[in-house]
C-alpha positions as CSV (number, residue, x, y, z in Angstrom):
1,M,175.2,144.0,-30.6
2,P,176.6,145.7,-33.7
3,Q,173.3,145.1,-35.5
4,H,171.4,146.6,-32.6
5,S,173.5,149.8,-32.7
6,Q,173.0,150.1,-36.5
7,A,169.3,149.6,-36.1
8,A,169.2,152.4,-33.5
9,L,171.1,154.7,-35.8
10,L,168.8,154.0,-38.7
11,A,165.7,154.5,-36.6
12,G,167.1,157.8,-35.5
13,Y,167.7,158.8,-39.1
14,R,164.2,157.9,-40.1
15,R,162.8,160.0,-37.2
16,F,165.0,162.9,-38.4
17,R,163.6,162.6,-41.9
18,E,160.0,162.3,-40.9
19,D,159.8,164.6,-37.9
20,H,162.6,167.2,-38.3
21,W,163.6,167.4,-42.0
22,P,160.3,168.8,-43.4
23,E,160.3,171.9,-41.3
24,A,164.1,172.3,-41.4
25,R,164.7,171.6,-45.1
26,A,164.8,175.3,-46.1
27,Q,167.3,176.0,-43.4
28,Y,169.6,173.2,-44.5
29,E,169.3,174.2,-48.1
30,A,170.3,177.7,-47.3
31,L,173.3,176.4,-45.3
32,A,174.3,174.3,-48.2
33,V,174.3,177.3,-50.6
34,E,175.6,180.0,-48.3
35,G,177.9,177.9,-46.1
36,Q,178.2,177.9,-42.4
37,K,178.7,181.0,-40.2
38,P,178.7,179.8,-36.6
39,H,178.8,182.4,-33.9
40,T,180.6,180.2,-31.3
41,L,183.3,177.5,-31.2
42,V,182.8,175.0,-28.4
43,V,185.6,172.9,-27.1
44,A,183.8,170.0,-25.4
45,C,184.5,166.5,-24.1
46,S,183.6,163.5,-26.3
47,D,181.5,162.1,-23.5
48,S,178.1,161.0,-25.0
49,R,176.2,162.6,-22.1
50,A,177.3,166.1,-22.7
51,D,176.3,167.2,-26.2
52,P,176.7,171.0,-26.7
53,A,174.1,171.2,-29.4
54,L,171.5,169.7,-27.1
55,I,172.5,171.6,-24.0
56,F,172.3,175.0,-25.8
57,D,169.3,174.0,-28.0
58,T,171.0,175.3,-31.1
59,A,170.1,175.0,-34.8
60,P,172.4,173.7,-37.5
61,G,175.1,176.2,-38.4
62,Q,175.2,178.0,-35.0
63,L,178.0,176.0,-33.3
64,F,181.4,174.8,-34.5
65,V,182.1,172.0,-32.1
66,V,185.5,170.5,-31.3
67,R,185.2,167.4,-29.0
68,N,188.0,165.4,-27.5
69,V,188.8,163.5,-24.3
70,A,188.5,165.9,-21.3
71,N,187.9,169.0,-23.4
72,L,191.6,169.8,-23.6
73,V,193.2,172.5,-25.6
74,P,197.0,171.9,-26.0
75,P,199.3,174.9,-26.1
76,Y,200.1,176.6,-29.4
77,Q,202.8,174.5,-31.1
78,P,203.1,175.0,-34.9
79,D,205.7,172.3,-35.4
80,G,204.3,170.5,-38.5
81,A,203.0,167.6,-36.5
82,L,199.4,166.5,-36.4
83,H,197.3,168.8,-34.2
84,G,193.6,168.2,-34.6
85,V,192.3,170.6,-31.9
86,S,194.6,173.4,-33.0
87,A,193.6,172.9,-36.7
88,A,190.0,173.2,-35.7
89,L,190.7,176.3,-33.7
90,E,192.6,177.9,-36.6
91,F,189.8,177.1,-39.0
92,G,187.0,178.3,-36.7
93,V,188.8,181.6,-35.8
94,K,190.5,182.5,-39.0
95,V,188.1,181.1,-41.6
96,L,184.7,181.0,-40.0
97,G,185.3,184.1,-37.8
98,V,183.6,182.8,-34.7
99,R,183.0,185.5,-32.1
100,R,183.3,183.4,-29.0
101,I,185.2,180.3,-27.9
102,V,183.6,178.3,-25.0
103,V,185.4,175.5,-23.2
104,M,182.8,173.2,-21.7
105,G,183.7,170.6,-19.0
106,H,181.2,168.3,-17.4
107,A,180.6,166.2,-14.3
108,G,181.9,162.7,-14.1
109,C,184.6,163.2,-16.7
110,G,186.5,160.0,-17.3
111,G,189.4,161.9,-18.9
112,V,189.8,164.1,-15.9
113,N,189.6,161.1,-13.6
114,A,192.5,159.6,-15.7
115,M,194.5,162.7,-15.0
116,V,194.1,162.1,-11.3
117,H,194.4,158.3,-11.1
118,G,196.1,157.3,-14.4
119,A,194.6,156.2,-17.7
120,P,193.1,152.7,-18.0
121,A,195.6,150.0,-18.6
122,N,194.2,149.2,-22.0
123,C,194.4,152.9,-23.1
124,Q,198.1,153.6,-23.1
125,D,198.7,154.2,-26.8
126,F,196.8,157.5,-27.1
127,V,194.7,158.3,-24.0
128,A,197.6,158.2,-21.5
129,P,199.8,160.7,-23.3
130,W,196.8,162.9,-24.1
131,V,195.6,163.3,-20.5
132,Q,199.2,163.6,-19.2
133,Q,199.2,167.2,-20.5
134,G,196.7,168.1,-17.8
135,A,197.8,165.7,-15.1
136,P,200.3,168.0,-13.2
137,V,197.7,170.8,-12.8
138,V,194.9,168.5,-11.9
139,R,196.8,166.5,-9.4
140,R,197.9,169.7,-7.6
141,V,194.3,170.7,-7.3
142,A,193.2,167.3,-6.1
143,E,195.8,167.3,-3.4
144,A,194.7,170.7,-2.1
145,C,190.9,170.1,-1.8
146,A,188.6,168.0,0.3
147,P,187.9,164.5,-1.0
148,D,184.2,165.3,-1.8
149,E,185.3,168.3,-3.9
150,V,188.0,166.5,-6.0
151,E,185.8,165.7,-9.0
152,Q,184.2,169.1,-9.4
153,M,187.4,171.1,-8.6
154,T,189.6,169.1,-11.0
155,E,187.0,169.3,-13.8
156,E,187.0,173.1,-13.3
157,A,190.8,173.1,-13.3
158,V,190.9,171.5,-16.8
159,V,188.5,174.2,-18.1
160,R,190.8,176.9,-16.7
161,L,193.9,175.1,-18.2
162,S,192.3,175.0,-21.6
163,L,191.5,178.7,-21.5
164,E,195.1,179.4,-20.5
165,N,196.3,177.4,-23.4
166,L,193.9,179.1,-25.8
167,R,195.7,182.3,-24.9
168,T,199.0,181.0,-26.1
169,F,197.6,181.1,-29.7
170,P,198.7,184.6,-31.0
171,W,195.7,185.0,-33.3
172,I,193.3,184.3,-30.4
173,T,195.0,186.7,-28.0
174,E,195.1,189.4,-30.7
175,R,191.3,189.1,-31.4
176,E,190.5,188.9,-27.7
177,A,192.5,192.1,-27.0
178,A,190.7,193.8,-29.9
179,G,187.3,192.8,-28.6
180,T,186.3,190.7,-31.6
181,L,186.6,187.3,-29.8
182,A,185.5,186.4,-26.3
183,L,186.6,183.3,-24.3
184,S,184.3,181.6,-21.8
185,G,184.5,178.6,-19.4
186,I,181.5,176.5,-18.3
187,H,180.8,173.2,-16.6
188,F,177.7,171.0,-17.2
189,G,176.2,168.9,-14.4
190,I,174.9,165.7,-16.0
191,A,172.7,164.7,-13.0
192,D,171.2,168.1,-12.4
193,G,171.4,169.6,-15.9
194,V,172.9,172.9,-14.5
195,L,175.5,175.0,-16.3
196,R,178.1,176.6,-14.1
197,V,180.1,179.5,-15.4
198,L,183.6,180.6,-14.8
199,T,183.6,184.2,-13.4
200,D,186.1,186.2,-11.3
201,K,185.2,184.1,-8.3
202,P,187.2,181.1,-7.1
203,R,184.4,178.6,-8.1
204,F,182.2,178.3,-11.1
205,E,178.8,180.0,-10.6
206,A,175.5,178.2,-11.4
207,L,173.3,179.9,-14.0
208,D,169.7,180.5,-13.1
């Protein structure tokens, strides 16, 4: 099996070199010289089925993507510990100067499911404490909605939670108040390919 996965990766690389690289070479060369200047930072789940670059059909250099289990943003906590998500946010906002932060949830999220039902027994070292930060909010939502709405509602709740936590970062709230940085929440339906957007309405609204 490991050999099969390596072969698949190498085959993909060769397709990239043969089909994509010739027409994209100048763009990559410019990015190498001029550096990146992405307009948007996306906080997304690590799930292999929900790739922001594919969903938004973006070119290299346009998105600064931060992926983790359940697209979670922890609260602002500059305590000297290791904070990968917060470090990426700081770099994207302060150094790259992104103009928008998007939190993107998705259907069938295993991380959100772990918040409701508990992390898998063999994922207690890191997954369990990671998802616990969203579990209280998610479980309250799950208890208040119909069984057939639990998945969608809890996934939307995590997007909202991450947006709330983004606003605990002073250099994010300052830029949002000044109008130089916008925050958005979206949810991607894997089966139907539809993006649903957080508005001022109770539920996320599907895009046309």
